[in-house]
N, C-alpha and C positions, 0 to 999 in steps of 0.2 A: 196733742192728739197722738195716740198710739195706733199706727195704721192697721186696719183690719177690714176686709171686705166680705167676710164669711156671713152666713145667715143663721148661725146657731147661738148668737150672743144675746138675743132678746132686746130688752131696753138698754143694755149696756152699749150697743153699737149706735153711734151718732153720726149725723151728717152736718158738717159746717162748711158752707160754701167758701168762706174767706180763708180757710186754712190750706197750707200746702198739701197736706194729706186730708182730703175732705171726708173720707169714711174711716171710722175707727173708734177707739175708746177715748172718751174725754176725761182727763184727770185734773183734779184740783190739787195743787201741790204747794208745800211751803219749803222754800230753799234758802240757804244762807248765801252770803256774799261770795263764797267759794264756788257756788254752783251745786253743792251737794244737797240732795233732797232729804229732808228730815221727816216729813210726813206727807201723805197724800191719800186720796180716796177717789173712786170713779164716780162719774155722774151717771145716774140711772133713771133719769126722767122724774116722774112724780113719786117714785119710791126711794129716791136718793137718801132721804132722812128718816125712813120708816123705823130704823133701829136706834135713832137718836132721841134724846129727851132734851127739849129746850125750855127755858123759862119764858115767861110772858114778854120780858124785855128782849130776849133773843128772837122770839117769833116776830116781834114788831120790826126787826131789822130787814126782813125780806130774805130772799134766797141768797143774794150776794153776801149780805152781812152774816147769815148763818154759816156760810162756807168759811169765812174768816174766823168766826167765833169757834167753830169746831177745830180748825187747824191750830188756833192759838192756845187751845186748852192743853196741848201736849208740849208746850214750851217749858223747859225745866226751870229756867230763871226768867220769868216774865218781867220782873222789875229792872232787869239789865238788858232788855231787848227793845229794839225798834223794828217796826214792821212797815213795809211799803207794799202798796197794791195799786191796781189801775182803776179806771172809772166805772168798771162793771160792779165793783165791790164797794167803792167809797161812798159814804154818806156821813153827814155830820153826827147823826145819832150813833153810828158805829164807832167813830173816834171817841165820843164821850163814854160809850159803854166800855170799850177796852181800857180806857184810862182809869175809870172809876172801879171796875171789877178786877182787873188784872195788873194795873199799873204799867200797861204797855202803851208806849208812845208810837204814833203812826203818822205816815205821810202818804197821800195819794192824789191822783188827778180826780177832779170832780166834774160830773156832768152839770150843765147849766140848769136843768130842771130839778136839781137836788140841793141848790144853795138856799132853799127856802125863801125868806123875805129879805135876804141881804141885797142891798143896793150897791152895785158896782158900776163903774163906767162901762158904757156899751162899746162895741167894737169900733164904731165910727169915731168916737171920741179918742180912743187909744191909738187908732191908726193916724189920726191927725197929729197926735203928740209924737208919733214916730216909733220905730222899732225900739224894743227894750223898755218901753213905758209900761207902767203897771198901776194897779189900784188894789187896796186891800182893806179888810176889816178884821178886828180882833175881839174875841169874847174873853174878857179878863177873868170872869168867874169860871168858865169851862176850860180856859187855857187853850183855845183853838184859834188859829189864824187862817183866813181864806184870802188867797191872792189871785188876782187875774192879771196875767202877764201877756204882753203882745210881742210877737215876733213876726213871722209871715202871716200868722193868724193867732187868735187868742187861745190861751189855755188856762184853766182854772185849777188851782191846787188847794188842798186843805191839809192842815197839819196840826197835831198836838205836840210835835217834837221840835220844830224850828219855826222861826218867824221871818220877817223880811230883812232883818239886820243880821250881820253886816252886809252891805252891798259890795259886789265885786265884779270883776270882768273875767270872761272866759274866752279861750281861743276857739274860733269857729272856722269851719271849712267853707270856702267860696268856690263853687264848682268851676266857674270861668277861670279863676286864677290857677287852680290845680291843673286844668286842662292844658294851659299854655306853659306853665312853669316846669312840669315834669319832663316833657320832651326836650326842652332847652337845657335842662340840667344833665341830660344824657342818662337819666336813671331808667326811664321807661317811656314807651310811647303809648302806654295804656291810659285812657281817660278815666276820670272819676276819682273816688277816694283812694289814697295810698293803701297798699296792703302789704302785710308782712309775709304773705305766702307768695311763692313763685308761681308764675302763670303755668298751668298744666300744658303738657304737650298736646297738640291737636290729635284727635282720634284718627287712627288709620282707617282708611276706607277698605271695606271688604269687597273684593271683586267677585261677582257671581257670574258663572258661566250660564248663558242663556242659549238653550237649544233652539235653533230656528224651526219654524213650522215646516212640515213637508209640503211639497207642491200639490196642487189640487189633483193632478193625475195620479200621483202616488197614494195620496190620502184615500181616494175613493175607488181604487182599482180592485179591492176585495181579494187581494192575493197576499198570502203569507203575513197577515197581521195577527200576531200571537201575543198574548199577555205574558210578560216575563217579570221576574222580581227586580226591583230597583231600590236605590236609596230613597228615603222619604222626601217627598216634594209636593209642591202645590199643583193641583190639577190644572191642565192647560185649557180646559173647557168651561168648568163652572168656577165662580169667583171664590168660594169658600171650602172647596174640597181638598183633602190631603190624601195621598196614597203612596203605597210602596210598590205599585205596579205600573209598568210602562209598555208601550207597543214595541215589539221587536223590530219592526220595520221603520216606523215613524220616529222612534226614539223620544217620545214625549210622555210625561207622566199623566195618567188618566185614572180617575177614581171609579170604583164599582161597589156600590152599597145597596142596601135593601130598598132605599128610596129612589135611587137613580143609577143609571148605567152610562156614565160618560164615555166609557170605552166603546160601546156600541154606537152612541149618538155621534161621536167624533168621526166615525167612518161612514156615516150615512149622509146623503145629500138632503 
């Protein structure tokens, strides 16, 4: 998401509740392992693909598959490329299409309702077998493997690039061990994952001088209360007013606009 809260972008401006920047331009991008973006285009609702021409096979892939197909067409050496994407885009039909038409091998997480009629062990069976258990199916003709792997919960992956072999082990973080080992080692008292970045210095508090309200006798005596110029500040009477005027005697900022006169109201009982 590219942050944008303006009102002049039409269908280009999107709202996605789960994103850190909820309002903005939604971009579909193809990036390399270095993080460099090689191709992208913005999402524009129903008119996103109005200027694109898709074959019948590409239309059958749905929106997510069409996004991947469009971005993969600009790959200069498709037969030497491997593409990874998440479960919004992944489908078995997309993996077959990219392999047959562009010789592009892919890997992606797969939603449970997109595995078609594949019969894999359910979550209860895998949880009984314990963490790191898995089940898989391979289509030898299409060259696609679908694997369901169980950790804290199950995740399904589909690939035309890799299979389940060879099996290996990976080093994983255990939060409870990190929380106790780091302080003892004298490295840091910070809990959670280790970070290569140093902890930022705490932000300095800005002390703001608050002018006390005048006493009731002074406020309502109707003597020498004159408006004078002041630094911009929040009105002491209304909750959303700002003004560069204050009372010469009470020394409080008060606003005076076409809709309201807080300067007059502040000095009336």
